[in-house]
N, C-alpha and C positions, 0 to 999 in steps of 0.2 A: 503494499500500499502507499510503500515511500515513493513520492513523485520528485522529478526535479523539471517537470513541463514549466516552459517561463510562460507566465499568464499576462493577462494586459494589463497596461495602468489600472490599480484599482479608484473607483469612483466612489464619493460618498454621497447614499440616500440624504434627502431631507427628511424623509420620514422613515421612522424605522422601519425596516426589512421585517416580514413573518415570516419564516420559515416554512418551504413545502410542506404537505400532508408527506406521511413515508407510505407509499406504496408497498406493495407485497413483497416486490422485489428489492427494494431501498432497505426492507425490514430484516430480510433473510442476510444483507449484506453487512449489515448490522450486526447481527448475530455471527455472522462467520469475523467481523472484528473482533467482537467480543471474547472469543473462543483462540483466535490469537494470540490477542493478548494475555490469556490467562499462561498459554504456552511456552509463550518468552517472557513471562514475566509471573511465574509461581509463588511469588513470593509476596505481590500486589494483589492482596485479593480484596475485590469489588464485587460487591451483588449485580446482578445485570439490571436490576433497575436502577441502581447509583448509577452505573456504568453512561445508560443512557440519558439519565437526566443531565448529567455533565457531556456527553457526546451533542443533545440540544443547545444547551450551553454554550459552546463553545460555535456553533454553528449560526448563532444569533448574533457572536461577536464580529465573526467572520462577513457574514448576507449583508452589512451597511457599505462594505466596502465592493462586492461582487453581486449585486442584488440580482442579478440572473441567473446565478448559480444553484445548482439541485444538488441533492443528496449524494446522486453518483458522483459528480464533482467533486463534493468536498470530501467524500474518504477516497476518491482517487487520489487526493493531493495530500492525506493528512499523511505526515510522519507517527506511525502509528505506536512506537516503541515511548517514542519522547512525548507523545499528549498522555500516554497512559501513567507515566512516571509522574509526572505534571498532576495529574488527576490526584493519582496515589499521596501524592504530598498535601495536596486540598485537605482529602480525607483523613490524614493524619497517620496513613499507612509505614513506619519505620525502615519497611524495605522500601518503598520507593524513594524515601529522604535517603539510605546508605546508594543507591543507584545515582542519584544527582550528585549526592558529594564525590562519588567517583566516578562521573562524568568527565572526559572528556575533551577539549575544543578540538574542532577540524582540522583548526589550520597549523597549530605546533603539537596537538597530542597531547599537551600538559594538562593536568588535572582543572576543572572549572575555577575550583577555589585560587587554584595560583595565580590562572588568568587572570582573576579577577582582582588578586593580590597588584601584579604588576601591572594593570591597568589604576589602579590607586597611586602607586611609586609615581608615576605619570603626572598623573593629577594634581599629587601634592608634596610635590618633590621636597627631599630632604625633611619632611615631616611623619616620622614614623608615626606616633600617636592619633595622627589624624587620617593614616591611610589603614592604621588596625580598625578606627573607630567606622570609616568608611566602608569597609569589608564586612564589619558586624551588624551595622545598618541595615546594610543592605539585604542580608540572609534576613533577618527580622523581619523585612517587609514583603519578604516573597508569600507569608499568609497572613500579618495583620495591614490592614491599611494604613497608610500614611497621615489620614485626613479620615472625617467620618462619612465624607462625600466620595471616597475613592476608594477603588479597589485593589486588593491586594497585588503583588505582579503576579503570579502565577494563575491568577484570577484572570488576567488581562491575555492570555496566550490562548493562541487561536486554532493549534497544530499545525497551520500550513507552514511550519520551519522548522529546520533543526532547534532542538530550546535551547544548549549550551552556550551557542552563537546569538540566538536571540538575547540570551541575559547579557549577554558580557556587552552588547548593546544598549541593552535598557539601562546597566550599571553606568555606562560612560555617558550617556544623556540626561539619565537622573544627575549626576554630579556635577555635570557640565551647568545644567542648568541652575543648581544650588551656587552656582560658584559666579556666575552671570546674576545671581539677584543679589548677591553680597557684594557686587562691582567689585570683586577679584581681575587680575589684569584678565583682560580679554582673548590673550594671547593662547589658553589651553586648547582651544579648538585646533588654529593651526599648528602648533607643535606637534600633531600629528605629522606633519610635513617636515617642522623645526627639529625633532629628533624620532628618526626613523626605530621601528622594531628591530629585533634583530632578524636577521633572515632565517626562515624554517628551510630546515634539509631537505636535499631536492630527489624524487626519484624521477624516472624517464618521464610521467607528466607534468611533475613539478619543473623540469627542463625546459618542455614545449612550451609552459604558458611562461615560463621566464624569457625566452627570447621572444613570445608575440609580446610582452611587455616591455620588453626595453625598444623595440621597434614603435610602440607606440605609444611609450614616454618620451622618445628623444622627439617623434611628431609633435610632441606637444611643448617641450620645450622648445623646439624650434619657430613654434608659432609664438610664444612670448616672446614680447617687446624689453628692451633692455631694462625699464624700470623694474617690470616683473623678475627679470633675472638676478637682478640687482636686489630688490628684496628678499628674493629666495636665499641669495647667495647670504648675506647677510644672517639673516634670522639661523638658516643651517649650518654654514660651513664656520660663521665665526660665533654661533651661540648666542648671538644680541638679543637683547629682547625687545620686546616693541617702543618700549621707550626709552631705548637707547639708539634702537632706529630711527625713531623719530625726532629726536636730539641732533644725531647726526643729519639727518636731511633736513631739518627745518622743517618740517612738517607736525599736524597735531598728531598725538597717540592715537585716536580714534580714527584717523585717516588710515591710519597704518593697518591699524586693525581689521578695519576694512577691506583693505587692498590684500590683506592676507587671507581671508574670510573669502574674496574673491575667486584669489588664486586657487587654496585650495582643494574651493569645490569645482573651479574649468580643471585640476588635474583630475579629481576623481571621476567627473563626469563623461572627460572626454576620453581618458586611459579606460575606463570603464564601460562604456559603452563601446569601445575598439574590442576590449575580449570578450564582451556578451554577442557581440556580431562574430566571433570566431567561433561559440560555441560553448564558453564558459559555464561550466555547472557546478561551481565549490558553493560552500557554504558561506562563506566570507571576503566577498569580492574587495570590500574597500579594506579588510586589514592584509588581504593578499597584496593592494596596490601601494599600500603604507610599508608594509614591510619592504618590498621589493626598492621601493622607490630609493634609499638611502644609500646600496653600492652604486646605481647610476648617476647620482647627483656626484658621488664620491670622484667619479671617475671623466665626468664630461667637463672639456674644455672650456667651454660656457660658463661655467662655475669655478673656472682655477683661479687664485688667488691673485694671479696676473692680470684677468679677463675682468675681474671685479674692480682692481684696480683703476684699470683704464676707465672704467665706469664712472667711478668717482671723480677722476681728475675732471672726467669731462664735466664733472658737475661743480668743480672748483673746491673737494671734497676730500680728506683723505682719513681712512683709518686711524683711532684714538691707540696709541702705542700700546695698549694694554691688550689690543683687540687682534695683533698682527700676528 
């Protein structure tokens, strides 16, 4: 029941969508799905009525995004085991929590808890206490809503994507939102470019996608103008903060933040669309792009120290001695 077929872009219905009635054929598919999950996860014991209730609930979450969906298309796209683990956690089944704690992420095959910790380190550098708190708070909100009017995190999962990468994305977006609310430096989103993740080990398939990525990324960098390359070089090669870049170029920090966000979004959009067009079906396209980007930026002569120096000289600027 695991699907990798690409769906069209979702659209949100203005009125709540009601799931279609189960046909006898659909009910039979649900029954097969129930017994499949029992076989795959014998320790996650759910009664069939509980199972069907959650299936109806998650279909209702999914339906506003794709109002024309049927039970057949929903079940075809369902990540069965991930969905069942999520439901088991919501029902307080210890075996489901054990599976979740031991879940491994698709990109680096590290434990989910370690992947969340790595994100926390990047979100809150040099603040171990805040890193620990970030991960602990997130785990606690998986089944307990943050506010009276919100849903627990796991109750928002519709089952149409792998659970571990989805939780990592929710974790990152949740904390980026908190940081922005407290007006902490707006450079965190673009730090995905400024501080690339470590490269993941590559097999034959990984080598193929690395080669496709390099071509797409070089085309993207070739289309960037000198100002964009200079910004990228200062932020990535010289690890300068947005405030430092703004001071060097004589611009407002908010302008640098907006330019960096735009640069990051353009990279993810242009490179991502190229990989998808070539058949990418991985779980974490954004993570792959951001992971691979670091090595390319290291080698590209358009971001070399000499070239960046010439771009700065053309503006009558030089790097501070501490950045050289």
